[in-house]
ZADO-1210 file (C-alpha; in nm, 4 decimals, padded with zeros to 6 digits):
<atoms>
<atom x="-04.9368" y="01.3198" z="-00.9379" code="MET" pos="1"/>
<atom x="-04.5715" y="01.4045" z="-00.9930" code="GLU" pos="2"/>
<atom x="-04.3329" y="01.1220" z="-00.9099" code="GLU" pos="3"/>
<atom x="-04.0401" y="01.1957" z="-00.6834" code="LYS" pos="4"/>
<atom x="-03.6973" y="01.1270" z="-00.8342" code="PRO" pos="5"/>
<atom x="-03.5308" y="00.8093" z="-00.7150" code="PHE" pos="6"/>
<atom x="-03.2750" y="00.8618" z="-00.4415" code="GLU" pos="7"/>
<atom x="-03.0264" y="00.5858" z="-00.3707" code="TYR" pos="8"/>
<atom x="-02.9851" y="00.5071" z="-00.0024" code="GLN" pos="9"/>
<atom x="-02.6531" y="00.3574" z="00.0973" code="SER" pos="10"/>
<atom x="-02.6728" y="00.0472" z="00.3172" code="ARG" pos="11"/>
<atom x="-02.3652" y="00.1464" z="00.5151" code="ILE" pos="12"/>
<atom x="-02.2573" y="00.4749" z="00.6691" code="ASP" pos="13"/>
<atom x="-02.0389" y="00.5966" z="00.3826" code="ILE" pos="14"/>
<atom x="-02.0617" y="00.9620" z="00.4887" code="VAL" pos="15"/>
<atom x="-01.8936" y="00.8932" z="00.8228" code="LYS" pos="16"/>
<atom x="-01.6125" y="00.7072" z="00.6502" code="VAL" pos="17"/>
<atom x="-01.5499" y="00.9646" z="00.3777" code="THR" pos="18"/>
<atom x="-01.5458" y="01.2473" z="00.6328" code="GLU" pos="19"/>
<atom x="-01.2634" y="01.0735" z="00.8178" code="LYS" pos="20"/>
<atom x="-01.0722" y="01.0086" z="00.4956" code="LEU" pos="21"/>
<atom x="-01.1138" y="01.3690" z="00.3840" code="ASP" pos="22"/>
<atom x="-00.9547" y="01.4804" z="00.7111" code="LEU" pos="23"/>
<atom x="-00.6528" y="01.2593" z="00.6385" code="VAL" pos="24"/>
<atom x="-00.6251" y="01.4020" z="00.2849" code="ARG" pos="25"/>
<atom x="-00.6481" y="01.7568" z="00.4194" code="LYS" pos="26"/>
<atom x="-00.3613" y="01.6983" z="00.6630" code="GLU" pos="27"/>
<atom x="-00.1405" y="01.5453" z="00.3943" code="LEU" pos="28"/>
<atom x="-00.2127" y="01.8329" z="00.1579" code="LYS" pos="29"/>
<atom x="-00.0594" y="02.0734" z="00.4083" code="LYS" pos="30"/>
<atom x="00.2791" y="01.9515" z="00.2864" code="VAL" pos="31"/>
<atom x="00.2402" y="01.7136" z="-00.0081" code="ILE" pos="32"/>
<atom x="00.1832" y="01.8913" z="-00.3401" code="VAL" pos="33"/>
<atom x="00.0070" y="01.6865" z="-00.6081" code="GLY" pos="34"/>
<atom x="00.0329" y="01.3048" z="-00.5927" code="GLN" pos="35"/>
<atom x="-00.3468" y="01.2803" z="-00.5527" code="GLU" pos="36"/>
<atom x="-00.3663" y="00.9313" z="-00.7005" code="ASN" pos="37"/>
<atom x="-00.0850" y="00.8044" z="-00.4773" code="VAL" pos="38"/>
<atom x="-00.2611" y="00.9436" z="-00.1696" code="ILE" pos="39"/>
<atom x="-00.5898" y="00.7832" z="-00.2735" code="ASP" pos="40"/>
<atom x="-00.4227" y="00.4465" z="-00.3273" code="MET" pos="41"/>
<atom x="-00.2465" y="00.4760" z="00.0078" code="LEU" pos="42"/>
<atom x="-00.5901" y="00.5181" z="00.1647" code="LEU" pos="43"/>
<atom x="-00.7150" y="00.2188" z="-00.0357" code="VAL" pos="44"/>
<atom x="-00.4388" y="00.0056" z="00.1151" code="ALA" pos="45"/>
<atom x="-00.5238" y="00.1284" z="00.4648" code="LEU" pos="46"/>
<atom x="-00.8942" y="00.0517" z="00.4209" code="LEU" pos="47"/>
<atom x="-00.8316" y="-00.2915" z="00.2728" code="SER" pos="48"/>
<atom x="-00.5607" y="-00.3917" z="00.5231" code="ASN" pos="49"/>
<atom x="-00.2829" y="-00.4211" z="00.2653" code="GLY" pos="50"/>
<atom x="00.0833" y="-00.3227" z="00.2510" code="HIS" pos="51"/>
<atom x="00.2262" y="-00.0636" z="00.0105" code="VAL" pos="52"/>
<atom x="00.5492" y="-00.0417" z="-00.1884" code="LEU" pos="53"/>
<atom x="00.6319" y="00.3204" z="-00.2756" code="LEU" pos="54"/>
<atom x="00.8727" y="00.3543" z="-00.5651" code="GLU" pos="55"/>
<atom x="01.0290" y="00.6697" z="-00.7041" code="GLY" pos="56"/>
<atom x="01.3538" y="00.8507" z="-00.7712" code="VAL" pos="57"/>
<atom x="01.5201" y="01.0350" z="-00.4800" code="PRO" pos="58"/>
<atom x="01.3605" y="01.3616" z="-00.3762" code="GLY" pos="59"/>
<atom x="00.9950" y="01.3021" z="-00.4707" code="VAL" pos="60"/>
<atom x="00.8837" y="01.2828" z="-00.1028" code="ALA" pos="61"/>
<atom x="00.8332" y="00.9066" z="-00.0639" code="LYS" pos="62"/>
<atom x="00.9570" y="00.8952" z="00.2940" code="THR" pos="63"/>
<atom x="00.7955" y="01.2279" z="00.3785" code="LEU" pos="64"/>
<atom x="00.4559" y="01.1073" z="00.2577" code="LEU" pos="65"/>
<atom x="00.4825" y="00.7871" z="00.4613" code="ALA" pos="66"/>
<atom x="00.5832" y="00.9763" z="00.7779" code="LYS" pos="67"/>
<atom x="00.3087" y="01.2353" z="00.7378" code="LEU" pos="68"/>
<atom x="00.0560" y="00.9605" z="00.6707" code="PHE" pos="69"/>
<atom x="00.1531" y="00.7885" z="00.9956" code="SER" pos="70"/>
<atom x="00.1195" y="01.1143" z="01.1878" code="ARG" pos="71"/>
<atom x="-00.2452" y="01.1526" z="01.0841" code="THR" pos="72"/>
<atom x="-00.3225" y="00.8267" z="01.2637" code="ILE" pos="73"/>
<atom x="-00.3362" y="00.8128" z="01.6431" code="ASP" pos="74"/>
<atom x="-00.1411" y="00.4864" z="01.6700" code="SER" pos="75"/>
<atom x="00.2126" y="00.3571" z="01.7122" code="THR" pos="76"/>
<atom x="00.4722" y="00.4183" z="01.4413" code="PHE" pos="77"/>
<atom x="00.8229" y="00.2925" z="01.3764" code="SER" pos="78"/>
<atom x="01.0788" y="00.3468" z="01.1035" code="ARG" pos="79"/>
<atom x="01.3343" y="00.0885" z="00.9940" code="ILE" pos="80"/>
<atom x="01.6210" y="00.2007" z="00.7720" code="GLN" pos="81"/>
<atom x="01.7255" y="-00.1018" z="00.5674" code="PHE" pos="82"/>
<atom x="02.1007" y="-00.1410" z="00.5156" code="THR" pos="83"/>
<atom x="02.3177" y="-00.4252" z="00.3793" code="PRO" pos="84"/>
<atom x="02.4310" y="-00.5243" z="00.7311" code="ASP" pos="85"/>
<atom x="02.0787" y="-00.5362" z="00.8808" code="LEU" pos="86"/>
<atom x="01.9948" y="-00.8674" z="01.0498" code="MET" pos="87"/>
<atom x="01.6517" y="-01.0313" z="01.0980" code="PRO" pos="88"/>
<atom x="01.6786" y="-00.9777" z="01.4743" code="SER" pos="89"/>
<atom x="01.7153" y="-00.6031" z="01.4118" code="ASP" pos="90"/>
<atom x="01.3593" y="-00.6131" z="01.2751" code="ILE" pos="91"/>
<atom x="01.1810" y="-00.8847" z="01.4697" code="LEU" pos="92"/>
<atom x="01.3599" y="-00.8574" z="01.8025" code="GLY" pos="93"/>
<atom x="01.5581" y="-01.1121" z="01.9977" code="THR" pos="94"/>
<atom x="01.5652" y="-01.3105" z="02.3211" code="SER" pos="95"/>
<atom x="01.7856" y="-01.1526" z="02.5889" code="VAL" pos="96"/>
<atom x="01.9209" y="-01.3480" z="02.8839" code="PHE" pos="97"/>
<atom x="01.8237" y="-01.2013" z="03.2213" code="ASP" pos="98"/>
<atom x="02.0973" y="-01.2695" z="03.4779" code="LEU" pos="99"/>
<atom x="01.8661" y="-01.1976" z="03.7709" code="LYS" pos="100"/>
<atom x="01.6052" y="-01.4578" z="03.6757" code="THR" pos="101"/>
<atom x="01.8294" y="-01.6841" z="03.4636" code="SER" pos="102"/>
<atom x="01.5685" y="-01.6783" z="03.1902" code="THR" pos="103"/>
<atom x="01.5457" y="-01.5490" z="02.8377" code="PHE" pos="104"/>
<atom x="01.3115" y="-01.2532" z="02.7840" code="ASN" pos="105"/>
<atom x="01.1922" y="-01.1570" z="02.4405" code="TYR" pos="106"/>
<atom x="01.2661" y="-00.7975" z="02.3443" code="LYS" pos="107"/>
<atom x="01.0358" y="-00.6883" z="02.0639" code="LYS" pos="108"/>
<atom x="01.1814" y="-00.5291" z="01.7528" code="GLY" pos="109"/>
<atom x="01.0626" y="-00.2189" z="01.5645" code="PRO" pos="110"/>
<atom x="00.8244" y="-00.4245" z="01.3503" code="ILE" pos="111"/>
<atom x="00.5838" y="-00.4171" z="01.6456" code="PHE" pos="112"/>
<atom x="00.3936" y="-00.1007" z="01.5544" code="ALA" pos="113"/>
<atom x="00.0672" y="-00.0158" z="01.3806" code="ASN" pos="114"/>
<atom x="00.2345" y="00.1748" z="01.0974" code="ILE" pos="115"/>
<atom x="00.5828" y="00.0637" z="00.9937" code="VAL" pos="116"/>
<atom x="00.7938" y="00.2608" z="00.7468" code="LEU" pos="117"/>
<atom x="01.0677" y="00.0534" z="00.5857" code="ILE" pos="118"/>
<atom x="01.2971" y="00.2961" z="00.4090" code="ASP" pos="119"/>
<atom x="01.5024" y="00.1727" z="00.1104" code="GLU" pos="120"/>
<atom x="01.3711" y="-00.1805" z="00.1476" code="ILE" pos="121"/>
<atom x="01.5848" y="-00.3140" z="-00.1369" code="ASN" pos="122"/>
<atom x="01.9112" y="-00.2371" z="00.0480" code="ARG" pos="123"/>
<atom x="01.8884" y="-00.5419" z="00.2778" code="ALA" pos="124"/>
<atom x="01.9937" y="-00.8933" z="00.1680" code="PRO" pos="125"/>
<atom x="01.7608" y="-01.1889" z="00.1129" code="ALA" pos="126"/>
<atom x="01.8122" y="-01.3251" z="00.4660" code="LYS" pos="127"/>
<atom x="01.6705" y="-01.0053" z="00.6147" code="THR" pos="128"/>
<atom x="01.3924" y="-00.9778" z="00.3563" code="GLN" pos="129"/>
<atom x="01.2793" y="-01.3308" z="00.4443" code="ALA" pos="130"/>
<atom x="01.2190" y="-01.2158" z="00.8022" code="ALA" pos="131"/>
<atom x="00.9249" y="-01.0110" z="00.6722" code="LEU" pos="132"/>
<atom x="00.7440" y="-01.2969" z="00.4966" code="PHE" pos="133"/>
<atom x="00.5435" y="-01.4225" z="00.7927" code="GLU" pos="134"/>
<atom x="00.4581" y="-01.0857" z="00.9441" code="VAL" pos="135"/>
<atom x="00.3437" y="-00.9378" z="00.6110" code="MET" pos="136"/>
<atom x="00.1136" y="-01.2262" z="00.5260" code="GLU" pos="137"/>
<atom x="-00.0063" y="-01.3555" z="00.8620" code="GLU" pos="138"/>
<atom x="00.0307" y="-01.0473" z="01.0846" code="ARG" pos="139"/>
<atom x="00.2344" y="-01.2484" z="01.3329" code="GLN" pos="140"/>
<atom x="00.5903" y="-01.3573" z="01.4002" code="ILE" pos="141"/>
<atom x="00.7276" y="-01.6776" z="01.5510" code="THR" pos="142"/>
<atom x="01.0340" y="-01.6531" z="01.7748" code="ILE" pos="143"/>
<atom x="01.1701" y="-01.9487" z="01.9752" code="ASP" pos="144"/>
<atom x="00.8492" y="-02.1441" z="01.9033" code="ALA" pos="145"/>
<atom x="00.6416" y="-01.8624" z="02.0520" code="GLN" pos="146"/>
<atom x="00.3727" y="-01.6867" z="01.8490" code="LEU" pos="147"/>
<atom x="00.3435" y="-01.3084" z="01.8723" code="TYR" pos="148"/>
<atom x="00.0440" y="-01.1552" z="01.6904" code="PRO" pos="149"/>
<atom x="00.0621" y="-00.7974" z="01.5657" code="MET" pos="150"/>
<atom x="-00.1715" y="-00.5309" z="01.6982" code="ASP" pos="151"/>
<atom x="-00.4320" y="-00.4012" z="01.4555" code="ARG" pos="152"/>
<atom x="-00.4238" y="-00.2049" z="01.2382" code="PRO" pos="153"/>
<atom x="-00.0934" y="-00.3173" z="01.0911" code="PHE" pos="154"/>
<atom x="00.0390" y="-00.1541" z="00.7756" code="LEU" pos="155"/>
<atom x="00.3850" y="-00.1639" z="00.6184" code="ILE" pos="156"/>
<atom x="00.4801" y="00.1202" z="00.3855" code="VAL" pos="157"/>
<atom x="00.8109" y="00.0456" z="00.2131" code="ALA" pos="158"/>
<atom x="01.0098" y="00.2747" z="-00.0161" code="THR" pos="159"/>
<atom x="01.2645" y="00.1959" z="-00.2835" code="GLN" pos="160"/>
<atom x="01.4642" y="00.3739" z="-00.5515" code="ASN" pos="161"/>
<atom x="01.4175" y="00.2091" z="-00.8949" code="PRO" pos="162"/>
<atom x="01.7260" y="00.3533" z="-01.0641" code="ILE" pos="163"/>
<atom x="02.0070" y="00.2869" z="-00.8174" code="GLU" pos="164"/>
<atom x="02.1440" y="-00.0686" z="-00.8186" code="HIS" pos="165"/>
<atom x="02.4769" y="-00.0405" z="-00.6343" code="GLU" pos="166"/>
<atom x="02.4386" y="-00.1775" z="-00.2829" code="GLY" pos="167"/>
<atom x="02.0838" y="-00.2987" z="-00.3475" code="THR" pos="168"/>
<atom x="01.9225" y="-00.6401" z="-00.3718" code="TYR" pos="169"/>
<atom x="01.6349" y="-00.7583" z="-00.5871" code="ARG" pos="170"/>
<atom x="01.3253" y="-00.8252" z="-00.3763" code="LEU" pos="171"/>
<atom x="01.2121" y="-01.1897" z="-00.3849" code="PRO" pos="172"/>
<atom x="00.8979" y="-01.2502" z="-00.5900" code="GLU" pos="173"/>
<atom x="00.7322" y="-01.4061" z="-00.2840" code="ALA" pos="174"/>
<atom x="00.7864" y="-01.0829" z="-00.0936" code="GLN" pos="175"/>
<atom x="00.6637" y="-00.8606" z="-00.3765" code="LEU" pos="176"/>
<atom x="00.3480" y="-01.0699" z="-00.3881" code="ASP" pos="177"/>
<atom x="00.2803" y="-00.9772" z="-00.0250" code="ARG" pos="178"/>
<atom x="00.2526" y="-00.6072" z="-00.1077" code="PHE" pos="179"/>
<atom x="-00.1049" y="-00.5262" z="-00.2006" code="MET" pos="180"/>
<atom x="-00.0143" y="-00.2180" z="-00.4056" code="LEU" pos="181"/>
<atom x="00.2912" y="-00.0804" z="-00.5775" code="LYS" pos="182"/>
<atom x="00.2652" y="00.2966" z="-00.6168" code="LEU" pos="183"/>
<atom x="00.4990" y="00.5062" z="-00.8301" code="GLU" pos="184"/>
<atom x="00.5676" y="00.8641" z="-00.7249" code="MET" pos="185"/>
<atom x="00.6578" y="01.0723" z="-01.0279" code="SER" pos="186"/>
<atom x="00.8130" y="01.4145" z="-01.0721" code="TYR" pos="187"/>
<atom x="00.5761" y="01.7083" z="-01.0087" code="PRO" pos="188"/>
<atom x="00.4379" y="01.9211" z="-01.2881" code="SER" pos="189"/>
<atom x="00.5743" y="02.2725" z="-01.3471" code="LEU" pos="190"/>
<atom x="00.2972" y="02.4377" z="-01.1432" code="ASP" pos="191"/>
<atom x="00.3412" y="02.1868" z="-00.8618" code="GLU" pos="192"/>
<atom x="00.7189" y="02.2394" z="-00.8584" code="GLU" pos="193"/>
<atom x="00.6708" y="02.6164" z="-00.8329" code="ILE" pos="194"/>
<atom x="00.4365" y="02.5628" z="-00.5395" code="LYS" pos="195"/>
<atom x="00.6871" y="02.3336" z="-00.3653" code="ILE" pos="196"/>
<atom x="00.9677" y="02.5885" z="-00.4056" code="ILE" pos="197"/>
<atom x="00.7409" y="02.8710" z="-00.2865" code="THR" pos="198"/>
<atom x="00.6416" y="02.6786" z="00.0260" code="PHE" pos="199"/>
<atom x="01.0055" y="02.6160" z="00.1142" code="ASN" pos="200"/>
<atom x="01.1048" y="02.9739" z="00.0311" code="HIS" pos="201"/>
<atom x="00.8466" y="03.0997" z="00.2792" code="GLN" pos="202"/>
<atom x="00.9723" y="02.8511" z="00.5429" code="ASN" pos="203"/>
<atom x="00.6321" y="02.6903" z="00.5672" code="ARG" pos="204"/>
<atom x="00.7887" y="02.3452" z="00.5556" code="LEU" pos="205"/>
<atom x="01.0675" y="02.4057" z="00.8066" code="GLU" pos="206"/>
<atom x="00.9239" y="02.1320" z="01.0270" code="GLN" pos="207"/>
<atom x="00.7104" y="01.9620" z="00.7667" code="ASN" pos="208"/>
<atom x="00.7185" y="01.6179" z="00.9271" code="THR" pos="209"/>
<atom x="00.5276" y="01.7624" z="01.2225" code="PHE" pos="210"/>
<atom x="00.2760" y="01.9589" z="01.0164" code="ALA" pos="211"/>
<atom x="00.0120" y="01.6851" z="01.0102" code="ALA" pos="212"/>
<atom x="-00.2282" y="01.6402" z="01.3021" code="ASN" pos="213"/>
<atom x="-00.3764" y="01.3157" z="01.4265" code="LYS" pos="214"/>
<atom x="-00.7290" y="01.3022" z="01.2819" code="VAL" pos="215"/>
<atom x="-00.8128" y="00.9318" z="01.2898" code="ILE" pos="216"/>
<atom x="-00.7597" y="00.6577" z="01.5465" code="THR" pos="217"/>
<atom x="-00.6595" y="00.2964" z="01.5128" code="GLY" pos="218"/>
<atom x="-01.0077" y="00.1938" z="01.6292" code="ASP" pos="219"/>
<atom x="-01.1575" y="00.4112" z="01.3553" code="ASP" pos="220"/>
<atom x="-00.9487" y="00.2290" z="01.0971" code="ILE" pos="221"/>
<atom x="-01.0505" y="-00.1146" z="01.2266" code="ILE" pos="222"/>
<atom x="-01.4168" y="-00.0113" z="01.2092" code="GLU" pos="223"/>
<atom x="-01.3771" y="00.1290" z="00.8580" code="ILE" pos="224"/>
<atom x="-01.2059" y="-00.1911" z="00.7461" code="GLN" pos="225"/>
<atom x="-01.5115" y="-00.3826" z="00.8687" code="ARG" pos="226"/>
<atom x="-01.7390" y="-00.1461" z="00.6751" code="ILE" pos="227"/>
<atom x="-01.5360" y="-00.1970" z="00.3559" code="VAL" pos="228"/>
<atom x="-01.5928" y="-00.5718" z="00.3826" code="LEU" pos="229"/>
<atom x="-01.9691" y="-00.5075" z="00.3500" code="ASP" pos="230"/>
<atom x="-01.9363" y="-00.3239" z="00.0176" code="VAL" pos="231"/>
<atom x="-02.1422" y="-00.4978" z="-00.2508" code="ILE" pos="232"/>
<atom x="-01.9656" y="-00.6811" z="-00.5322" code="MET" pos="233"/>
<atom x="-02.1849" y="-00.8648" z="-00.7828" code="GLU" pos="234"/>
<atom x="-02.0908" y="-01.2094" z="-00.9110" code="GLU" pos="235"/>
<atom x="-02.0273" y="-01.0847" z="-01.2649" code="HIS" pos="236"/>
<atom x="-01.7664" y="-00.8435" z="-01.1249" code="LEU" pos="237"/>
<atom x="-01.5939" y="-01.1268" z="-00.9421" code="ILE" pos="238"/>
<atom x="-01.5778" y="-01.3086" z="-01.2752" code="GLU" pos="239"/>
<atom x="-01.4393" y="-00.9896" z="-01.4346" code="TYR" pos="240"/>
<atom x="-01.1514" y="-00.9893" z="-01.1839" code="ILE" pos="241"/>
<atom x="-01.0832" y="-01.3571" z="-01.2476" code="ALA" pos="242"/>
<atom x="-01.0724" y="-01.3010" z="-01.6251" code="ARG" pos="243"/>
<atom x="-00.8254" y="-01.0122" z="-01.5904" code="ILE" pos="244"/>
<atom x="-00.5918" y="-01.2184" z="-01.3750" code="VAL" pos="245"/>
<atom x="-00.6279" y="-01.5272" z="-01.5934" code="LYS" pos="246"/>
<atom x="-00.5410" y="-01.3414" z="-01.9127" code="ILE" pos="247"/>
<atom x="-00.2199" y="-01.2177" z="-01.7470" code="SER" pos="248"/>
<atom x="-00.1121" y="-01.5816" z="-01.7159" code="ARG" pos="249"/>
<atom x="-00.1897" y="-01.6505" z="-02.0810" code="GLU" pos="250"/>
<atom x="-00.0319" y="-01.3390" z="-02.2327" code="SER" pos="251"/>
<atom x="00.2819" y="-01.3851" z="-02.4401" code="GLN" pos="252"/>
<atom x="00.3997" y="-01.0459" z="-02.3188" code="ALA" pos="253"/>
<atom x="00.4326" y="-01.1728" z="-01.9618" code="LEU" pos="254"/>
<atom x="00.6736" y="-01.4412" z="-01.8492" code="TYR" pos="255"/>
<atom x="00.4966" y="-01.4644" z="-01.5124" code="LEU" pos="256"/>
<atom x="00.1297" y="-01.3837" z="-01.4603" code="GLY" pos="257"/>
<atom x="-00.0525" y="-01.2681" z="-01.1493" code="ALA" pos="258"/>
<atom x="-00.1241" y="-01.5065" z="-00.8622" code="SER" pos="259"/>
<atom x="-00.4563" y="-01.5850" z="-00.6893" code="PRO" pos="260"/>
<atom x="-00.3366" y="-01.3490" z="-00.4142" code="ARG" pos="261"/>
<atom x="-00.3594" y="-01.0750" z="-00.6780" code="ALA" pos="262"/>
<atom x="-00.7241" y="-01.1668" z="-00.7477" code="SER" pos="263"/>
<atom x="-00.8105" y="-01.1299" z="-00.3802" code="ILE" pos="264"/>
<atom x="-00.6149" y="-00.8041" z="-00.3578" code="ALA" pos="265"/>
<atom x="-00.8025" y="-00.6572" z="-00.6560" code="ILE" pos="266"/>
<atom x="-01.1334" y="-00.7496" z="-00.4947" code="MET" pos="267"/>
<atom x="-01.0409" y="-00.5904" z="-00.1607" code="LYS" pos="268"/>
<atom x="-00.8865" y="-00.2810" z="-00.3201" code="ALA" pos="269"/>
<atom x="-01.1887" y="-00.2301" z="-00.5488" code="ALA" pos="270"/>
<atom x="-01.4192" y="-00.2316" z="-00.2457" code="LYS" pos="271"/>
<atom x="-01.2032" y="00.0268" z="-00.0700" code="ALA" pos="272"/>
<atom x="-01.1832" y="00.2413" z="-00.3842" code="TYR" pos="273"/>
<atom x="-01.5635" y="00.2346" z="-00.4120" code="ALA" pos="274"/>
<atom x="-01.5855" y="00.3719" z="-00.0577" code="VAL" pos="275"/>
<atom x="-01.3422" y="00.6507" z="-00.1524" code="LEU" pos="276"/>
<atom x="-01.5863" y="00.7384" z="-00.4305" code="LYS" pos="277"/>
<atom x="-01.8800" y="00.7532" z="-00.1870" code="ASN" pos="278"/>
<atom x="-02.0382" y="00.4239" z="-00.2942" code="ARG" pos="279"/>
<atom x="-02.1235" y="00.1030" z="-00.1113" code="ASP" pos="280"/>
<atom x="-02.1055" y="-00.1024" z="-00.4308" code="PHE" pos="281"/>
<atom x="-01.8284" y="-00.1793" z="-00.6797" code="VAL" pos="282"/>
<atom x="-01.8451" y="-00.0913" z="-01.0491" code="ILE" pos="283"/>
<atom x="-01.6152" y="-00.2191" z="-01.3278" code="PRO" pos="284"/>
<atom x="-01.4253" y="00.1107" z="-01.3365" code="GLU" pos="285"/>
<atom x="-01.3159" y="00.0545" z="-00.9737" code="ASP" pos="286"/>
<atom x="-01.1649" y="-00.2799" z="-01.0674" code="ILE" pos="287"/>
<atom x="-00.9862" y="-00.1384" z="-01.3722" code="ALA" pos="288"/>
<atom x="-00.8455" y="00.1484" z="-01.1613" code="GLU" pos="289"/>
<atom x="-00.6926" y="-00.0687" z="-00.8876" code="VAL" pos="290"/>
<atom x="-00.5865" y="-00.3627" z="-01.1065" code="ALA" pos="291"/>
<atom x="-00.2713" y="-00.1887" z="-01.2330" code="VAL" pos="292"/>
<atom x="-00.1116" y="-00.1048" z="-00.8926" code="PRO" pos="293"/>
<atom x="-00.2157" y="-00.4474" z="-00.7650" code="VAL" pos="294"/>
<atom x="-00.0667" y="-00.6425" z="-01.0563" code="MET" pos="295"/>
<atom x="00.2353" y="-00.4551" z="-01.1896" code="LYS" pos="296"/>
<atom x="00.4808" y="-00.5783" z="-00.9253" code="HIS" pos="297"/>
<atom x="00.3440" y="-00.9325" z="-00.9377" code="ARG" pos="298"/>
<atom x="00.4014" y="-01.0003" z="-01.3076" code="VAL" pos="299"/>
<atom x="00.7261" y="-01.0385" z="-01.4996" code="VAL" pos="300"/>
<atom x="00.7564" y="-00.9056" z="-01.8527" code="MET" pos="301"/>
<atom x="00.8846" y="-01.1347" z="-02.1277" code="ALA" pos="302"/>
<atom x="01.2398" y="-01.0332" z="-02.2341" code="PRO" pos="303"/>
<atom x="01.1411" y="-00.9749" z="-02.5971" code="ALA" pos="304"/>
<atom x="00.8782" y="-00.7178" z="-02.5000" code="TYR" pos="305"/>
<atom x="01.1149" y="-00.5529" z="-02.2548" code="GLU" pos="306"/>
<atom x="01.3696" y="-00.5068" z="-02.5345" code="LEU" pos="307"/>
<atom x="01.0973" y="-00.3391" z="-02.7405" code="GLU" pos="308"/>
<atom x="01.0708" y="-00.0725" z="-02.4727" code="GLY" pos="309"/>
<atom x="00.7289" y="-00.1699" z="-02.3433" code="GLN" pos="310"/>
<atom x="00.6390" y="-00.1238" z="-01.9779" code="THR" pos="311"/>
<atom x="00.4647" y="-00.3543" z="-01.7360" code="THR" pos="312"/>
<atom x="00.2005" y="-00.0894" z="-01.6695" code="THR" pos="313"/>
<atom x="00.1282" y="-00.0492" z="-02.0409" code="GLY" pos="314"/>
<atom x="00.0936" y="-00.4229" z="-02.0947" code="ILE" pos="315"/>
<atom x="-00.1420" y="-00.4620" z="-01.7988" code="ILE" pos="316"/>
<atom x="-00.3607" y="-00.1784" z="-01.9260" code="ARG" pos="317"/>
<atom x="-00.3759" y="-00.3475" z="-02.2672" code="GLN" pos="318"/>
<atom x="-00.4787" y="-00.6736" z="-02.1035" code="LEU" pos="319"/>
<atom x="-00.7500" y="-00.5013" z="-01.9002" code="ILE" pos="320"/>
<atom x="-00.8832" y="-00.3294" z="-02.2135" code="ASP" pos="321"/>
<atom x="-00.8987" y="-00.6663" z="-02.3917" code="SER" pos="322"/>
<atom x="-01.1377" y="-00.8132" z="-02.1316" code="VAL" pos="323"/>
<atom x="-01.5059" y="-00.7463" z="-02.1968" code="ALA" pos="324"/>
<atom x="-01.6473" y="-00.5078" z="-01.9371" code="VAL" pos="325"/>
<atom x="-01.9573" y="-00.6534" z="-01.7651" code="PRO" pos="326"/>
<atom x="-02.2691" y="-00.4376" z="-01.7594" code="ARG" pos="327"/>
</atoms>
């Protein structure tokens, strides 16, 4: 009797999830040319409930991608343009005195939205940056001894320009550590640039920020985030993550290694990446793929290696390659 080939049955409804994610990709692709890996990692952050730092030179569509991404989600959205004179109350809100009732009423700031775009995040001073610490980590803010939790889902997508330093401020390490992923948007290839020019020449992008349709709801995202938590990760893969993070703290090439928050972020991101690849279990390649965007903004390169022209990304990849892959 001929044996039937083995067919793996997923424990969770991966098909339903990937169909939703494919709809989001399709809407973004109406305008965004290339940047497939950035889009995938943006979805990883959404699925694993983590914030994203988008970095790139001017004109590579950082802000456009974030705005389009928010438009695919049927939820609230706000944009905060960071400037040197921005105050914490401009983000969090403030208490306003009501003459009629002789009481103070709290007026919520723009941070109270499901998707928050912070444009040019490194243009605000440390006092304003510190206002984000609590809300990024704990999904809540405290004003006048009152606690205000954020509605779910809650995702911050921040952009910054890595080459311009006039009128900018270095982000505190504690704040960088609160971003799950740092994604770098690069220049398009020649074919992609031709396609971008052609689209604009034909006026297809005249109102590009409104090109994307809402294809997923906030409730869908909350449900998918619950599904991602059920993705299988074997104990030897947990140890693999721990070894990668530990070796970053021991490397002579790094002045500052990754924190335990990075270990947790790699675990969550690897689960989400597995779902993107239509699996309900994590494999070592998932961990290696997400480890770089999770770690590269959390470590600090040693000055000697920086003078040699090495990059943080290159060093992290070398460290990952030096750790034995579990099988």
